[in-house]
Each structure stands twice: as structure tokens, then as C-alpha cells.
Phi, psi and omega in degrees: 000123181269147180285169180298320180295321179295317181293317181294321178297320180293318181294317181294320177292324178299317179292319182296325182271017177077031178058042175258120187290313186302306179300325180296313182293322180294324181286321183270330185086004179200170346266211172278167181298314182295321180295318180296316180293323178296318177297322181292317179299317179295323179293321180290321183288316186263341185084356178200174177252141177295147181291336180194176180244135178244117180274138177293148179298143182287325182238139179282170179295326179295321178293321178297314181296321180295319180294316180296318180296318179297319180299316184287331185264353184232055170082006178054048181244119182294317183299316181292326177296314179295321181293323182285321185265337183084004178200169344268210173279167181298316181294322182292320178294322177298321179294319179298317180295324178294333180281317186256344183214072185304333182298333182271357186295322181297316181288325182291318184287353177083011179278120183267126178301140180286119178241157177291153179305323179295322178294321178295319180297318178295323179294320179294320178297318178296326178293317183287330182251024188294137172272346180239200182282162178295329179295323178295320177297319180297320179295323179295321182282330181094026178229177178279164180295323179295329179294323178300313181290331175294317177295323178298318179293325179290321184272320186251345183093155183292341182272353181292130183287144175235125182303130179274335179265146180286136180269134181277334182261152177291150180298139180281168180294323180293322179295316180296321179295320179296319180294319178295326177295319178296318179298318180295321178297320179292324176298321178294321178297319179297319179295321179295318179295322177295324177296317178300317179296316181294324178295316179295322181293316179292326177296326178287320183284313186275316187259357180060037177268161176288153184295332182264022184290146175283124184295338179289344178278349180286147175282163179297329178293318179292321177297323178296320178297321179293320180298314180296327181288334185248008182298332182285345183253323184236160178284158180297321180298317179300313184294315181296321180292318182292325181270356182056048182247120178299146181299321181295321179294322179298312182290331177294309182290331177294321178293322179294321179293332181279352180288161180296144180288121182286347179258019183300315179293324179294319179300317180295318180295319179296316179298320180296314179297317182296316182288325182284347182243047173060023178052038185241357183281132171272189186292331181292314180290324176296318179298318179293320179294322177293324178297324176295335177267014178064035175256113185257098173222160183281163177296328179297318178292323178299316179297318182293317180292325176297320179294318180293324182272356180071032179270089183248122179290149181293146178262162186280147172228111189281134173214116188265148171234129180247129180253008182291126182240020180094172182278086182270348177199163180300140181256138177289169179288161176277080182290331181292319176052043176062020175263094186266016178265151179214142181275343182209161177296155174062032171265315182226125177245146178237144178214157179189179178234137175233156186246141173239123180249113179242165181304330182283345181148192181255143178231140182239143180238132176236103180255166171239116187255134177269126181290345183296312183219007180081009180292142175276106185292314178206163179200155176223145183233133179206179181258000177222135180275068186250186182295324180299323181299310184282326181292322177297317179295318181294320179300317180295322179292320180296323178299330181292330184248004183298317184289323184279343180076014179286147181234081183286159172279132180252113182253136180214177172275191184265026179295154182295338181297330185261016180226007178277157183303320181299317178294315182295322179296315180296317179299318182292316181294325179276358179058042176270159182259127180269146174213139183229146176291163173288161184297125176065028183236085182295331178300340177294343177236041190297324183295321178290319177298324177295322176298316179298320179296316178295319181299312183288326178293316187275327188248322190267303186292334186279356184235161179259120184253023187300318183256014183271133176277169179299315182297318180295322179293321178298319178296316180295321179293318178296320179295323179296316182296322177294320176295323179298319181285321190263328191242316189298122183273149180235134180295328181291344178254022181073033181058047172233157175283163178303319180294317178296322179297317180292320178297325179291336177267002180078023180257154179285133179275000000 
């Protein structure tokens, strides 16, 4: 339904555009062609548009009164009233009754008064042993006739017979006892079904099993855990019977569960290693670190203990920084060609710039990575990604190989930092070989990008830097890189750090 202003705006635009329907609808986004023409005809005939539309009532007051009267005089049944008169809907009749007969509103709307379970049970017994009609029993209880049969189905089931003929004699003691026996049997069935539901729920929560698991597939140890979890709600006999668990097996496994954890020291050692290494070690590195401490357990046990202790390594969150500034000078060929292997140190170097954004500001890192073992040869940290940042890092890297006379290949992306005169002059004087990735192709420098990913996953994303200053962050970043070179173990190096790997080969770190 469009407002008066919307209709008037459409008619005026329609006249302004020369009574062309298509342009008018495209400009406004509404209405349909027929609606627009109808509004215009009405505007032409009356000189204006009505402020709104008033629909005549569908049913007269006499029809309303007749429907309410029929409902009250013929058993107060909405369905029979609608069937006899042919109108109205159930909701509309309920609204009429609420206006002229508020007392009937509760029964019409289907809201059942809340009664105690004992009162419902007495009402069902009165229904089954009634000497009069079911409606009379409902009136005595103060509910609708349908509510009585609903309670009967809940307590006795839909198949329980209900006498259709009125009994002239009062119910005997044996009949009442039989009915109470049926009610008690149904209560036991309900408790058993609730027990089954609680067992499946606890198996999902404690044992991480699927909700539809077959309980017979559970081990006796797992069944014992379920019994202990539900002992406060159900009796031991009920639980053992439902799980088909012998009493002797239950007490045996309960005693075993109460014994001291034989992996208590291992758990402490794993937590210590995990926390001291930026919470980034997975089960392989934890297993290798435990082996260095002469702790011999399998990787499977390490994975299980990590899961139990909540030792979850941080996951990656990608955030890219691009330093490409266009083709400001000729670019060398991609001599590296994605071959990130090296037979000796200082053969192939990789470099790039990455950005860290913290609440205190932005920080940039420019490292030089050795393809031989991933060691960070040199690095510089600053608050601006300028020439000074990369030139300082390059000078430190050149100093490392100046005495040995080595001439490594320096591979980078096509960023402007690596095409400025200061960078080119330093490369030329040190007689280093330049190599550049193809335009917009980060996999050509994948090893350096991989270092940035590990750094941010292990050190940056896993911590909260809300109250950290720029200077404090620079110190933390520098400490991580030194730890990366000296301490952090790599599976590709035989679970040794880059510095340890070089010392084991007799090379200078």
C-alpha cells in the first residue's frame, strides 16, 4: 500500500514526463503500469487523490450477532458454528466473542488453564468414569471438552478406551484402581524415555559422541562416566539396567577413573612448552620438544592430551599489504623461478614488507630470509614503509657476507622500495644478483609470504595489543624474530631451530 505522498509524486512525474509510463516507473521504482494509470484517471476526474482507502466491512453487525448467538446456544463449538453458518474464520469468530462475551475468550483461544498434575489426573478419571456427558465434566473442571481428551491422551495414550455411553452407576473401587495402575505404568514409561534422552545428551556432551549413537557401542569405561554424570537424577539400578552395564564392571572402572593421572607431569610439561613458545606449537612440535626432555609418548597421546588441556594453536587471519607502485624502472627477470631450495647459506635471499596494524598505529617489518634454512638474516622495523626501512635492512644483510665474499641472489616483489636509486646502488656495489617476481603474482615469493603468515599467526593474531604502545610492539616483534632464529624448531630441519641446524652442520650461525 503506497502512501498519499507516493501516489501524488508518481502522478505528477507521470504528467511531467509526457504521460510516459516506462520512464516514470524506472525513475521511481514503482508502481505497476495499471496502478499508475488508475491513479492518473482518479486525479483527472476529482482534481486530487484521496488521502486513503476505506474498505467496507465484510460482515454486518447482524451477521456477527448471529454467529455469536449460534456459538453460545449450540455447544460452544467454533467448528460447528462455522460449518452451520458458512462463515467466518476461526480467528475472526474468536475476536467477536472476545468483544461481546469475554468469559468465552479463554476457551475459544485454546488456552488451557494450568492445573496441577493431580488435578489433571482426577479430571481424566472423571472423564473415563463419567455418569454424565463429557461437556458436563469439562464444565465442572472449568476447561474445554477438548482439553479433557488432550490430557487423557497424554496420561493414557490415544489408544486407551473411553466409554461412549454414560454410566448410571458411580465408578467402583476396582475400576479406579485399574485406571491409577495405568497412569503409573505410563509414568514409568515417560521416566524411561527421559532417561534414554539424558543418556544420549550426556554422551554428546562428555564423550563427544553423536546424538544418535547406539549405546551398546560404548565401552564400559564410557558407560561408567555416563552413570556418574546422572547419579544425582536417577538411581544406580536404573542406569546400570538401561546401559546394560554389570555392577562389578561399573565399580571397577569407577575405581580406575579415580586413580591418579599417569600423564599429570606430561600435561604440565606440554602446557609449559606451549605457553613459552607463543602458543603456536602443534602436536608434532610438542612431541619433538617432549622427546628432547626424554619424555617418550606417541603423537596420538600428545594430540589427545592437547585436546583435553585445550592447547589449540592459533589459526591464520590473512591481511595483505602491497608495496607495488607501478613500473617506475626496468625490472629484472624472475631468476629464482619459485625454486626456494638452497644447498648452502647465503645463496638465495628473499625480502618483502609486511604491515602490522595495532590500536596505537601501524608498524612495518622488512626482513631478509635465507632460503637455506629460513633464517632471518637481517631485519628492520619502522612506522613508515619507506626507503630507509629497506635500505637499513639491506646494509645489515650485506655486512653479514662482506667478509666471506659471498654474492647471494636477492629476490623481491616489484615494489617501489626495491627499484629506488638507494637500493640499486647498494645492490650494485655489493655485486648482488637481483631477481623479481612477476607483476601481481605473490606465489613467486611464497617462502617469504609463508614466514609472514607464521609470524602473524603465532605472534600477532593470538595476542591482544589494545594497550600496547608502538615502542613496546617493536620490542615484542624483535624478540619474536630472535626466538624464531634461535629457539623455534622446524620439522623440515629435523625439529631443530635454524641456528641449531647450522651449528650441527659446523656452519656459523
